[in-house]
C-alpha positions, 0 to 999 in steps of 0.5 A, a space after each residue: 147781586 143782580 136783579 132782572 125783570 125778564 119774561 123771556 125764558 131764554 133770556 132768563 136762563 141766559 142771564 142766570 147761567 152767565 151770572 152763575 159762571 161769574 159767581 153772581 146771584 141773580 133774582 128774577 121778577 115779573 112784577 114791579 112791586 116785587 122788585 121794589 120790595 127786593 130793592 128795599 132789602 138790598 141794593 143790586 149792582 145792576 138791574 136788567 130790564 126787558 123793555 118787552 115786559 107785559 107786566 111792568 111799564 119799563 119807561 115808567 119804572 125807570 122814571 120812578 127809579 131815577 126820581 128816588 135818591 135811594 135807587 138813582 145810583 143803581 145801574 140800569 141796563 135795558 134790552 129788547 127787540 129793535 121793533 120796540 125802538 120807541 120804548 128803547 129810546 124812551 129808556 135812553 132818554 129817562 136815564 138807562 145806563 145802557 140800552 141794547 138790542 137783544 142780540 147785542 145784550 146776549 153777546 155782551 152779557 158776560 162782560 156786562 156782568 163782570 163790569 158791574 161786579 167791580 162796582 
């Protein structure tokens, strides 16, 4: 299972299509509390985080996930606009497993999903 915090409908559709082609279930969220509730039920293979979220403070959320022993091992892939370089750098420093500009994320998404399916 893949969890994703994504507001951009284009990326939500792209992720859903790629996950579906790989036989992977993907759940989308726009609120931190909903993600936390899902994490309490099941551990995803990867959590995809759009740094441009207007409803979730992504750096703070990463920090919270990495402090918690139960969620620390979850792979975190952060993507976003290169204009948000400060937030991308914060995500990297806080322990995101991968931080990618949107164009690279789009290009690498099928491989990312396959890689995390194996875990």
